[in-house]
C-alpha positions as CSV (number, residue, x, y, z in Angstrom):
1,D,-12.7,1.2,15.4
2,H,-11.6,4.7,16.6
3,P,-11.3,7.2,13.7
4,C,-7.8,8.2,14.9
5,D,-6.5,4.7,14.6
6,P,-4.0,4.7,11.7
7,Y,-5.6,1.6,10.3
8,S,-9.2,2.8,10.8
9,R,-11.7,2.2,8.1
10,W,-12.7,5.9,8.6
11,R,-9.4,7.1,7.3
12,R,-8.0,4.5,4.9
13,Y,-10.5,2.4,2.9
14,S,-13.3,3.0,0.5
15,F,-14.9,-0.3,1.2
16,I,-15.7,-2.3,4.3
17,R,-17.2,-5.7,4.9
18,H,-20.7,-4.3,5.2
19,D,-20.4,-3.6,1.4
20,L,-20.6,-7.3,0.7
21,E,-24.3,-7.8,1.5
22,N,-27.4,-6.2,3.0
23,L,-27.3,-7.3,6.6
24,E,-31.1,-7.4,6.8
25,T,-31.8,-9.5,3.7
26,D,-28.4,-11.3,3.3
27,I,-28.6,-10.3,-0.4
28,R,-25.2,-9.6,-2.0
29,K,-24.8,-6.0,-3.0
30,D,-24.0,-5.1,-6.6
31,W,-21.3,-2.7,-7.5
32,Y,-20.8,-0.9,-10.8
33,F,-18.3,1.4,-12.3
34,E,-18.6,4.1,-14.9
35,I,-16.1,6.0,-17.0
36,P,-16.5,9.8,-16.9
37,T,-16.3,11.7,-20.2
38,E,-12.7,12.9,-20.7
39,D,-10.8,14.0,-23.7
40,L,-8.1,11.4,-23.1
41,P,-5.6,10.1,-25.7
42,P,-4.6,6.4,-25.3
43,P,-1.5,5.9,-23.2
44,T,1.8,5.0,-24.8
45,I,3.4,1.8,-23.5
46,Y,7.1,1.2,-23.4
47,S,8.1,-2.4,-22.8
48,V,11.3,-3.9,-21.5
49,E,12.4,-4.4,-25.1
50,D,11.9,-0.7,-25.7
51,A,14.4,0.3,-23.0
52,S,17.5,2.0,-24.2
53,E,19.6,0.5,-21.4
54,Y,19.4,-1.2,-18.0
55,T,21.7,-2.7,-15.4
56,G,21.3,-4.7,-12.3
57,Y,18.3,-6.5,-13.7
58,S,17.8,-9.8,-15.5
59,T,15.2,-10.4,-18.1
60,S,12.6,-13.2,-17.4
61,S,9.6,-14.6,-19.2
62,S,8.5,-17.1,-16.5
63,N,5.4,-15.1,-15.5
64,K,2.4,-15.2,-17.8
65,R,0.7,-12.2,-16.3
66,F,3.0,-9.5,-17.4
67,L,2.0,-7.3,-20.3
68,S,5.4,-6.6,-22.1
69,S,5.8,-8.3,-25.4
70,Q,8.3,-10.9,-24.4
71,H,9.9,-10.2,-21.0
72,Y,9.9,-8.4,-17.7
73,L,12.8,-7.3,-15.6
74,D,13.6,-9.3,-12.4
75,Q,15.8,-7.3,-10.0
76,N,16.1,-10.0,-7.4
77,S,18.3,-12.0,-9.8
78,G,20.5,-8.9,-10.5
79,S,23.8,-8.3,-9.0
80,Y,23.9,-4.6,-8.4
81,G,21.6,-4.3,-5.3
82,D,20.2,-0.8,-5.0
83,E,22.2,0.4,-8.0
84,G,19.9,-1.4,-10.5
85,W,18.1,0.8,-13.0
86,I,16.3,0.8,-16.3
87,E,16.1,3.7,-18.8
88,W,13.8,4.5,-21.7
89,T,14.1,7.2,-24.4
90,V,10.7,8.9,-24.9
91,N,9.6,11.4,-27.6
92,V,6.4,13.5,-27.3
93,D,4.8,15.9,-29.7
94,E,4.3,18.8,-27.3
95,T,6.2,20.2,-24.4
96,D,4.0,19.6,-21.4
97,T,3.5,17.6,-18.2
98,Y,2.5,14.0,-18.7
99,P,1.1,11.4,-16.2
100,L,3.6,8.6,-15.8
101,S,3.4,5.2,-14.1
102,V,5.4,2.0,-13.9
103,R,3.8,-1.5,-13.8
104,Y,5.5,-3.6,-11.2
105,A,5.2,-6.7,-9.0
106,N,6.2,-6.8,-5.3
107,G,5.9,-10.1,-3.5
108,D,7.4,-8.8,-0.2
109,R,4.6,-7.9,2.1
110,Y,6.9,-6.2,4.6
111,N,8.6,-3.7,2.2
112,A,7.2,-1.1,-0.2
113,M,10.4,-1.1,-2.2
114,P,10.3,2.4,-3.7
115,L,11.8,3.4,-7.0
116,E,13.5,6.7,-7.8
117,L,12.1,8.4,-11.0
118,I,14.7,10.4,-12.9
119,V,13.6,12.4,-16.0
120,N,16.2,14.1,-18.1
121,N,18.8,13.6,-15.3
122,V,16.6,15.3,-12.7
123,T,15.0,13.4,-9.9
124,Q,11.2,14.0,-10.1
125,A,9.7,11.7,-7.6
126,T,9.9,8.6,-5.5
127,L,7.4,6.0,-6.7
128,S,5.8,3.9,-3.9
129,C,5.5,0.2,-4.8
130,P,3.5,-1.5,-2.1
131,Y,2.9,-5.2,-1.8
132,T,0.9,-6.7,-4.7
133,L,0.0,-10.0,-3.0
134,S,2.4,-12.0,-5.1
135,W,5.4,-11.8,-7.4
136,S,3.1,-12.9,-10.1
137,Y,0.5,-10.1,-9.5
138,W,1.2,-6.7,-11.2
139,R,-0.2,-3.2,-10.8
140,Y,0.7,0.4,-11.8
141,T,2.3,2.9,-9.5
142,D,0.3,6.0,-8.7
143,L,0.2,8.5,-11.5
144,T,3.1,11.0,-11.3
145,E,3.1,14.2,-13.4
146,V,6.5,14.8,-15.1
147,P,7.7,17.5,-17.6
148,L,8.6,16.2,-21.0
149,L,10.1,18.2,-23.9
150,A,8.9,18.2,-27.5
151,G,11.4,17.5,-30.3
152,K,13.9,16.0,-27.9
153,N,14.9,12.5,-26.7
154,N,13.6,12.5,-23.1
155,T,15.3,10.0,-20.9
156,I,13.2,8.4,-18.2
157,R,15.2,6.3,-15.7
158,V,13.7,4.2,-12.9
159,K,16.2,3.3,-10.2
160,A,15.9,0.7,-7.4
161,L,16.3,2.3,-3.9
162,T,16.4,-1.0,-2.0
163,Y,18.8,-4.0,-2.3
164,N,16.0,-6.4,-3.3
165,S,13.6,-4.4,-5.4
166,V,10.4,-4.9,-7.4
167,N,10.1,-6.6,-10.8
168,I,9.3,-4.2,-13.6
169,D,7.1,-4.9,-16.6
170,L,6.6,-1.6,-18.5
171,L,6.5,2.2,-18.5
172,R,3.2,4.0,-19.2
173,I,3.1,7.6,-20.5
174,G,-0.5,8.9,-20.2
175,R,-3.2,6.9,-18.5
176,H,-6.1,4.6,-19.0
177,P,-9.7,6.0,-18.4
178,T,-10.6,6.8,-14.8
179,A,-12.9,4.3,-13.1
180,I,-15.6,5.5,-10.8
181,M,-16.7,2.7,-8.5
182,K,-20.3,2.7,-7.1
183,V,-22.2,0.6,-4.5
184,D,-26.0,0.9,-4.5
185,G,-25.8,3.9,-6.7
186,H,-23.4,5.8,-4.5
187,V,-19.9,6.7,-5.6
188,R,-17.4,5.0,-3.2
189,A,-14.0,5.3,-5.0
190,V,-12.2,7.0,-7.8
191,I,-9.4,5.1,-9.6
192,P,-7.6,7.7,-11.8
193,G,-5.3,5.3,-13.7
194,G,-8.0,2.7,-14.6
195,L,-9.2,-0.5,-13.1
196,F,-7.5,-3.8,-13.7
197,L,-7.3,-7.3,-12.2
198,F,-4.0,-8.6,-10.7
199,N,-4.3,-12.0,-12.2
200,N,-5.9,-11.1,-15.5
201,P,-4.5,-7.7,-16.7
202,L,-6.2,-7.9,-20.1
203,Y,-9.7,-8.4,-18.7
204,E,-11.9,-5.4,-19.6
205,F,-14.6,-4.4,-17.1
206,E,-17.9,-3.5,-18.7
207,P,-19.1,0.0,-17.7
208,N,-22.5,0.0,-15.9
209,A,-22.6,-3.8,-15.6
210,A,-23.4,-5.3,-12.2
211,Y,-20.6,-7.1,-10.4
212,E,-20.5,-8.7,-7.0
213,F,-17.9,-8.5,-4.3
214,C,-16.6,-11.9,-3.2
215,D,-14.6,-10.6,-0.2
216,I,-13.4,-7.3,1.2
217,D,-10.4,-7.1,3.5
218,L,-9.0,-4.2,5.5
219,W,-5.4,-4.1,6.8
220,S,-3.6,-7.2,7.9
221,V,0.0,-8.4,7.9
222,N,-0.6,-10.3,4.7
223,K,-2.6,-7.5,3.1
224,P,-1.2,-4.1,4.3
225,S,-3.2,-2.2,1.7
226,G,-6.4,-4.2,2.1
227,R,-7.7,-6.4,-0.7
228,I,-10.9,-6.8,-2.8
229,E,-11.9,-9.9,-4.6
230,I,-14.7,-9.5,-7.2
231,K,-16.9,-12.0,-9.0
232,R,-16.7,-12.0,-12.8
233,P,-19.8,-13.2,-14.7
234,G,-19.8,-17.0,-14.9
235,I,-16.9,-17.5,-12.5
236,P,-17.7,-18.4,-8.9
237,C,-16.0,-16.6,-6.0
238,G,-12.7,-18.2,-5.1
239,A,-12.2,-19.9,-8.5
240,G,-10.5,-17.1,-10.3
241,N,-8.7,-15.2,-7.5
242,D,-9.9,-12.0,-9.2
243,Y,-8.5,-9.2,-7.1
244,I,-8.6,-5.7,-8.3
245,D,-5.2,-4.0,-8.6
246,A,-6.4,-0.9,-6.7
247,M,-6.3,-3.0,-3.6
248,N,-8.9,-1.5,-1.2
249,P,-8.5,2.1,-2.4
250,P,-8.2,5.0,0.0
251,V,-10.9,7.7,0.2
252,D,-9.6,10.3,-2.3
253,F,-11.7,12.4,-4.7
254,T,-8.9,14.7,-5.8
255,G,-9.7,16.1,-9.2
256,Y,-13.2,14.5,-9.1
257,D,-14.8,16.6,-6.3
258,D,-18.2,16.5,-8.1
259,Y,-18.4,12.8,-7.4
260,A,-18.1,13.3,-3.6
261,E,-21.5,13.2,-1.9
262,V,-21.4,15.7,1.0
263,L,-24.2,14.6,3.3
264,F,-23.2,16.8,6.2
265,D,-20.2,18.6,7.6
266,L,-18.9,17.6,11.0
267,P,-18.6,20.5,13.4
268,S,-15.4,21.9,14.7
269,T,-14.1,20.1,17.9
270,D,-13.1,23.3,19.8
271,D,-14.7,22.1,23.0
272,E,-15.1,18.4,22.8
273,A,-13.1,15.5,21.4
274,W,-14.5,12.3,19.8
275,V,-14.7,9.4,22.2
276,A,-15.2,6.5,19.7
277,T,-17.0,7.2,16.4
278,T,-19.6,9.6,15.0
279,D,-22.3,7.2,16.3
280,E,-21.7,8.8,19.7
281,Q,-21.9,12.4,18.5
282,E,-25.0,13.7,20.1
283,D,-26.3,15.6,17.0
284,Y,-25.0,13.2,14.4
285,H,-26.4,9.7,14.9
286,L,-25.6,7.4,12.0
287,I,-28.4,5.4,10.5
288,S,-28.2,1.7,11.4
289,D,-25.8,-0.3,9.1
290,T,-24.6,2.9,7.3
291,D,-21.1,4.0,7.0
292,F,-19.9,7.5,5.9
293,L,-16.7,8.3,4.1
294,L,-14.7,11.0,5.8
295,V,-13.2,12.6,2.6
296,D,-11.0,15.0,4.5
297,G,-9.9,12.6,7.2
298,I,-9.4,13.6,10.8
299,E,-6.4,15.8,11.6
300,D,-7.6,18.0,14.5
301,D,-5.2,17.8,17.4
302,L,-8.1,18.1,19.8
303,V,-9.6,14.9,18.3
304,C,-6.6,12.7,18.0
305,N,-4.1,13.9,20.6
306,T,-6.2,14.2,23.7
């Protein structure tokens, strides 16, 4: 597992299979999550029924895991290809930037199927919509900050950029509380938009309660963003297909730097490149069965291009 490999656990994932259990005792490790103290108003949810207009999509109610009141939008059965879009009219009390996300399902493991985000007729961002394991599993896009005006009907349009696009459930203005995931007391991942289950979106995790990992996957053709199955109290592993919607989250403490535990800084590689992993660095031997998160990744040309 070379740290320069694009699919290396050093660069991309917060959790590896060693997080499942203690290799010496075979006892499953517990993981917890906490919610940091934030002055955070509840998000505003706009369902399909709240949309002012849409085209190139068909409404459907065949999927029981969506959150909208009655329907979600199925683009695959539309007839406009990459011209399909949905638009909401949004009012806010203050002129400011607001975090925005779209809840979607993507059952195509080979295509991320991005969406164009247009606010008040100005393109603000391209929303990445990676594979969600199934057309019946839903997750939010990453949070995107957008400017909204007070006292005005703000238009928010989400437009398909591929011929077959994702299904859309709802628009979220604001965000749910951040989830800080811990293993053995150490912070391993920050989920800024909140933590949910693919197959049970209404399930509420209990802060500071112990959960178990059932399985932890890194990249594969069927799971390009990794996958984590957890055990809910009273439900055995494999029975509930309880996968967290954060997939196997990347190492990213942006905005939550205080949670990143800096154990040591790796030296500059001015005169030597890494051969395999930090295990082989003369002055930085890793403790047996211990993995370190490289928060800043590895970008030095001397390391990865020699």
